[in-house]
C-alpha positions in Angstrom: 0.0 -0.1 -0.1 1.7 3.0 -1.2 1.7 5.8 2.0 -0.8 9.1 1.1 2.4 12.5 1.0 1.5 15.8 -0.4 2.8 14.2 -3.5 0.8 11.3 -4.0 -2.3 13.5 -4.2 -1.3 16.2 -6.7 0.0 13.5 -8.4 -3.3 11.7 -8.5 -5.2 15.4 -9.0 -3.5 15.5 -12.2 -4.0 12.4 -13.4 -7.8 12.4 -12.9 -7.7 16.0 -14.3 -6.3 14.5 -17.3 -8.6 11.3 -17.3 -11.5 13.9 -17.5 -9.9 16.1 -20.4 -9.2 13.8 -22.4 -13.3 12.2 -21.4 -14.4 15.5 -22.5 -12.4 15.7 -25.9 -14.2 12.5 -26.8 -17.4 13.3 -25.9 -16.9 16.8 -28.3 -15.5 14.4 -31.0 -17.7 11.4 -31.0 -21.7 13.3 -29.8 -22.7 16.7 -31.0 -24.4 19.1 -28.7 -27.0 20.4 -30.0 -28.1 23.9 -29.5 -31.8 25.4 -28.7 -30.4 28.1 -30.5 -29.1 30.0 -33.5 -27.1 32.2 -32.0 -25.2 29.0 -29.7 -24.3 28.1 -33.0 -21.4 31.5 -33.8 -17.4 30.4 -33.5 -16.8 32.1 -30.4 -20.1 32.7 -28.9 -20.0 31.9 -25.5 -16.8 33.8 -24.6 -18.1 37.0 -26.3 -21.6 36.1 -24.3 -18.9 35.4 -21.1 -16.9 38.4 -21.8 -19.8 41.1 -22.5 -22.3 39.4 -19.2 -18.4 40.3 -17.3 -17.8 43.4 -18.5 -22.1 44.5 -17.6 -21.7 43.4 -14.4 -18.4 45.0 -13.2 -20.0 48.3 -14.7 -23.3 48.0 -12.8 -21.5 47.1 -9.5 -19.8 50.3 -10.5 -22.8 52.9 -10.2 -23.9 50.7 -7.6 -20.9 51.5 -5.7 -21.4 55.3 -6.1 -24.5 55.5 -6.0 -24.6 54.1 -2.1 -21.6 56.0 -0.9 -21.1 58.3 1.4 -20.3 60.9 2.3 -17.0 60.8 4.7 -18.5 62.8 8.3 -22.3 61.3 6.8 -21.7 59.8 10.7 -20.9 62.5 12.6 -23.5 64.9 11.2 -26.3 62.2 12.6 -24.2 62.7 15.9 -24.9 66.1 16.1 -28.2 66.9 14.7 -29.8 63.6 17.7 -28.3 65.9 20.4 -30.1 69.1 19.0 -26.7 70.7 18.4 -26.3 73.4 15.0 -23.6 72.8 12.9 -23.9 69.0 13.3 -21.2 67.5 15.0 -17.6 67.5 16.4 -15.6 70.7 14.7 -11.7 69.0 14.6 -8.8 71.7 13.8 
């Protein structure tokens, strides 16, 4: 029985990865997938779709960050208003 070491685990991982890659290639060569829509037949469609989806997600996240951003002294103004003080918050300097 072989001793379980980090080297053996890494070797087994790469062997499994290679076996899965070869199985995927065999499936793609012998079984032709049928697409659900005509645009899936366009070469590179999945790559373009993935890139555009990622770019849109980044732009939406940046816009949401700007929309949700608070001013630097947002909480200081609220503390001063709770105490009934005018001018809002502690002034330093």
